[in-house]
C-alpha positions in Angstrom: 0.2 0.0 0.0 1.5 3.5 -0.7 2.3 5.8 2.3 0.2 8.4 1.4 -2.5 5.8 0.8 -1.7 4.4 4.5 -1.8 8.0 5.6 -5.0 9.0 4.7 -6.4 5.9 6.4 -5.3 7.0 9.4 -5.9 10.7 9.3 -9.5 9.5 8.7 -9.6 7.0 11.5 -8.3 9.4 14.0 -10.5 12.2 12.6 -13.4 9.8 12.6 -13.0 8.8 16.1 -11.9 12.2 17.8 -15.6 13.1 16.7 -17.0 10.0 18.5 -15.3 11.3 21.4 -16.4 14.7 21.0 -20.2 13.6 20.5 -20.2 11.7 23.3 -18.8 14.5 26.0 -21.4 17.1 24.5 -24.4 14.6 24.9 -22.9 13.6 28.5 -22.8 17.9 29.2 -26.2 18.1 27.9 -24.8 20.5 24.7 -27.2 19.0 21.9 -27.4 22.8 20.2 -23.3 23.2 20.2 -23.3 19.8 18.9 -26.0 20.5 16.1 -23.4 23.0 15.2 -20.4 20.5 15.3 -22.3 18.0 13.1 -23.1 21.5 10.4 -19.9 22.0 10.0 -18.5 18.6 9.4 -21.0 17.7 6.7 -20.0 21.1 4.9 -16.7 19.8 5.4 -17.2 16.7 3.8 -19.2 18.3 1.1 -15.9 21.0 0.0 -14.0 17.9 0.5 -15.6 15.5 -1.9 -16.0 18.7 -4.5 -12.4 18.9 -4.0 -11.7 15.7 -4.6 -14.0 16.0 -7.7 -12.6 18.7 -9.2 -9.2 17.1 -8.6 -9.6 13.8 -10.3 -11.5 15.4 -13.5 -8.7 17.6 -13.5 -6.1 14.7 -13.4 -7.7 12.8 -16.4 -8.3 15.9 -18.1 -4.4 16.3 -18.0 -3.0 13.2 -17.8 -5.8 11.3 -20.2 -7.4 13.8 -22.8 -8.4 11.4 -25.3 -10.5 9.5 -23.4 -13.8 10.1 -23.8 -15.9 7.6 -21.1 -17.4 5.5 -24.2 -16.2 2.4 -22.7 -18.0 3.2 -19.3 -21.7 1.5 -19.8 -20.4 -0.9 -23.1 -22.2 0.8 -25.4 -19.3 -0.1 -27.5 -19.8 -4.0 -26.5 -21.9 -6.4 -29.0 
């Protein structure tokens, strides 16, 4: 496994664990309103991250594979 891929997996596990711990502390302290704000911020961060990686992937394909049209994706050229 590549070092960067392993690094990303470890980062995601760490952030998930931190989120679970933070949610547990907030619930135990009765901070439901603040927990909603934290969850909203997490969802916004997730969407921004997904959009960034999507655009980065499109740019990678356009730069490194300019002749790819995607016609083979759904098997339209197969008999």
